[in-house]
C-alpha positions as CSV (number, residue, x, y, z in Angstrom):
1,M,0.0,0.0,0.0
2,A,1.4,3.4,-0.9
3,D,2.3,5.8,1.9
4,S,-0.4,8.3,1.0
5,A,-3.1,5.6,0.9
6,A,-1.9,4.2,4.2
7,R,-1.8,7.6,5.9
8,L,-5.3,8.4,4.5
9,H,-6.7,5.1,6.0
10,L,-5.1,5.8,9.4
11,R,-6.4,9.4,9.4
12,R,-10.0,8.3,8.5
13,E,-10.0,5.6,11.2
14,L,-8.5,8.0,13.8
15,E,-11.1,10.6,13.0
16,A,-13.8,8.0,13.4
17,H,-12.4,6.9,16.7
18,L,-12.4,10.5,18.0
19,T,-15.9,11.0,16.8
20,R,-17.0,7.8,18.7
21,L,-15.4,9.3,21.8
22,G,-17.5,12.5,21.4
23,Y,-15.0,14.8,19.9
24,S,-17.1,15.8,16.9
25,C,-16.3,19.4,16.2
26,A,-13.4,19.9,13.9
27,M,-11.1,22.9,14.3
28,K,-8.4,24.6,12.3
29,R,-5.2,25.8,14.0
30,S,-2.4,28.1,12.9
31,A,0.9,27.7,14.6
32,L,4.4,26.5,14.1
33,Y,3.3,22.9,14.0
34,V,-0.3,22.1,13.0
35,P,-1.7,18.8,14.1
36,E,-3.3,16.6,11.4
37,I,-6.5,16.5,13.5
38,V,-7.9,19.0,16.0
39,R,-11.2,18.2,17.6
40,V,-13.3,19.6,20.4
41,S,-15.9,18.0,22.5
42,P,-19.1,20.2,22.2
43,V,-20.3,19.0,25.6
44,R,-17.1,19.4,27.7
45,G,-15.2,21.9,25.5
46,R,-12.0,19.8,25.7
47,M,-9.6,19.8,22.8
48,V,-7.7,16.8,21.4
49,Y,-5.0,16.5,18.9
50,G,-4.5,13.6,16.5
51,E,-1.5,12.5,14.4
52,T,-0.9,9.5,12.2
53,V,2.4,7.7,12.1
54,L,3.6,5.3,9.4
55,R,6.4,2.8,9.8
56,R,8.9,5.0,7.9
57,D,8.0,8.0,10.2
58,L,9.3,6.1,13.2
59,R,12.8,6.9,12.1
60,S,12.1,10.4,11.0
61,R,13.5,13.2,13.1
62,R,10.7,15.5,12.0
63,C,8.2,13.0,13.3
64,H,10.0,12.8,16.6
65,E,9.9,16.6,17.0
66,R,6.2,16.7,16.1
67,L,5.4,13.9,18.7
68,R,7.3,15.8,21.4
69,F,5.7,19.1,20.5
70,F,2.1,17.9,20.6
71,S,2.6,15.8,23.7
72,E,3.9,18.8,25.6
73,R,1.2,21.2,24.5
74,R,-1.0,22.8,27.2
75,T,-4.2,24.7,27.3
76,R,-4.4,28.3,28.5
77,R,-5.2,27.0,32.0
78,R,-2.1,24.8,31.8
79,S,-3.9,21.5,31.6
80,S,-2.7,18.8,29.2
81,I,-4.3,18.5,25.8
82,V,-5.2,14.8,25.0
83,F,-3.1,13.5,22.2
84,F,-4.1,10.5,20.1
85,I,-1.6,8.8,17.7
86,G,-3.1,6.5,15.0
87,V,-0.7,3.8,13.9
88,A,-1.0,0.4,12.1
89,Q,-1.5,-2.5,14.4
90,A,1.8,-4.1,13.2
91,D,3.7,-0.9,14.1
92,E,2.2,-0.4,17.6
93,P,5.1,-2.0,19.6
94,A,7.7,0.1,17.7
95,L,5.7,3.3,18.4
96,E,5.3,2.4,22.1
97,A,9.1,1.8,22.3
98,L,9.8,5.1,20.5
99,L,7.5,7.1,22.9
100,E,9.4,5.7,25.8
101,Q,12.8,6.4,24.2
102,L,11.7,10.0,23.5
103,D,10.5,10.3,27.2
104,I,6.9,11.0,26.0
105,R,5.5,8.1,27.8
106,S,6.9,6.4,30.9
107,H,5.6,5.2,34.2
108,S,5.1,8.7,35.5
109,R,4.5,10.7,32.3
110,G,2.3,10.6,29.2
111,G,-1.1,9.7,30.7
112,H,-2.7,12.0,28.1
113,V,-1.0,10.4,25.1
114,Y,-3.0,7.5,23.6
115,V,-1.9,5.1,20.9
116,V,-4.8,3.9,18.7
117,P,-3.8,0.7,16.8
118,I,-5.7,0.6,13.5
119,A,-6.3,-2.6,11.5
120,A,-5.2,-2.7,7.9
121,P,-8.1,-2.1,5.4
122,Q,-10.0,-5.2,4.3
123,R,-9.1,-6.3,0.8
124,N,-12.2,-6.8,-1.3
125,Q,-12.1,-10.1,-3.2
126,R,-13.4,-9.8,-6.7
127,R,-16.4,-12.0,-7.3
128,G,-18.4,-12.6,-10.4
129,T,-20.9,-9.7,-10.9
130,A,-24.6,-10.2,-11.6
131,R,-24.0,-9.1,-15.2
132,A,-21.3,-11.6,-15.7
133,K,-23.5,-14.4,-14.4
134,A,-26.5,-13.4,-16.3
135,G,-24.7,-13.0,-19.6
């Protein structure tokens, strides 16, 4: 699967996950780093960030900087902003190890950083169509 298709799948699934959690209002941000997804809960007013990480991103310095930046973001009242990271299920252990290595998640830190493992898309098997069977 091409990187852009994989990233698009991860993004759609992460957005669906955030919507199921109640973060349904999308927002646009303008800053040095802009998260892929910014959502707000209309009931509680809490903001969440979302990023997708591919296997090749795990070695990227730019990805490391983005993960650090968004995990350290705070609201005006100095509370943590919940941060969701969408990743393919196969890459989840590598991402967990990276988060510990970058000191984003440890036993005492990173309670607001959530890894969301996303299954690979189902491959549709081609079957005979009704027209092919009728004709």
